[in-house]
C-alpha positions as CSV (number, residue, x, y, z in Angstrom):
1,X,187.2,-116.3,-8.6
2,X,183.5,-115.9,-7.7
3,X,181.8,-117.7,-5.0
4,X,180.0,-120.1,-7.3
5,X,183.2,-120.9,-9.3
6,X,184.8,-121.7,-5.9
7,X,182.1,-124.3,-5.3
8,X,182.7,-125.7,-8.8
9,X,186.4,-125.9,-8.2
10,X,185.9,-127.9,-5.0
11,X,183.6,-130.3,-7.2
12,X,186.5,-130.9,-9.5
13,X,188.5,-132.5,-6.7
14,X,186.5,-135.7,-7.0
15,X,186.9,-138.3,-9.5
16,X,185.1,-138.9,-12.8
17,X,181.4,-138.7,-12.5
18,X,181.7,-136.6,-9.3
19,X,180.4,-133.1,-9.1
20,X,178.3,-133.2,-12.2
21,X,175.2,-132.2,-10.1
22,X,177.1,-129.0,-9.0
23,X,177.8,-128.0,-12.5
24,X,174.4,-128.6,-13.7
25,X,173.2,-126.3,-10.9
26,X,175.6,-123.7,-12.0
27,X,174.3,-124.0,-15.5
28,X,170.7,-123.7,-14.5
29,X,171.5,-120.5,-12.4
30,X,173.1,-118.9,-15.4
31,X,170.4,-120.0,-17.9
32,X,167.6,-118.7,-15.7
33,X,169.3,-115.7,-14.1
34,X,169.0,-117.1,-10.5
35,X,171.3,-115.5,-8.1
36,X,173.6,-114.4,-11.1
37,X,172.7,-112.4,-14.3
38,X,171.4,-114.7,-17.0
39,X,174.3,-115.7,-19.2
40,X,173.9,-118.4,-21.9
41,X,177.7,-118.6,-22.6
42,X,178.3,-119.4,-19.0
43,X,175.4,-121.8,-18.8
44,X,176.6,-123.7,-21.8
45,X,180.0,-123.8,-20.1
46,X,178.8,-125.4,-17.0
47,X,176.6,-127.9,-18.8
48,X,179.5,-128.8,-20.9
49,X,181.7,-129.4,-17.9
50,X,178.9,-131.5,-16.3
51,X,178.6,-133.5,-19.5
52,X,182.4,-134.3,-19.2
53,X,181.5,-135.8,-15.7
54,X,179.2,-138.2,-17.4
55,X,175.8,-136.4,-17.0
56,X,173.2,-137.2,-19.6
57,X,170.9,-134.4,-18.3
58,X,173.8,-132.0,-18.9
59,X,174.2,-133.2,-22.4
60,X,170.4,-132.5,-23.0
61,X,170.6,-129.1,-21.2
62,X,173.6,-128.2,-23.2
63,X,171.8,-128.9,-26.5
64,X,168.7,-127.0,-25.5
65,X,170.6,-123.8,-24.5
66,X,172.7,-124.0,-27.6
67,X,169.5,-123.5,-29.7
68,X,169.2,-120.2,-28.2
69,X,172.8,-119.1,-28.9
70,X,174.7,-118.0,-31.9
71,X,177.7,-120.0,-33.2
72,X,180.2,-117.5,-31.9
73,X,178.5,-117.8,-28.3
74,X,178.8,-121.5,-28.5
75,X,182.5,-121.2,-29.5
76,X,183.1,-118.9,-26.6
77,X,181.3,-121.2,-24.2
78,X,183.4,-124.2,-25.5
79,X,186.6,-122.2,-25.1
80,X,185.7,-121.3,-21.5
81,X,184.9,-124.9,-20.6
82,X,188.2,-126.0,-22.0
83,X,190.0,-123.3,-20.1
84,X,188.2,-124.2,-16.9
85,X,189.0,-127.9,-17.3
86,X,192.7,-127.1,-18.0
87,X,193.1,-125.4,-14.7
């Protein structure tokens, strides 16, 4: 597991609403290519996870990044988010 995913895993230990900021930051890192290669699928995944934590900003950011993605990329991101949440 990468360094950034380990931080995200720690954020998952909180209750609902906890950790959304961590997931938004991860989404922004991947969407902009800051400290990690730009990857819209990963960005969407993290925004989606933040949205499940109740973040309205994440919902908006997920929608914006989805406009830059193909349907297959969005599907891949959704599968990745579900897999992450099932851990």
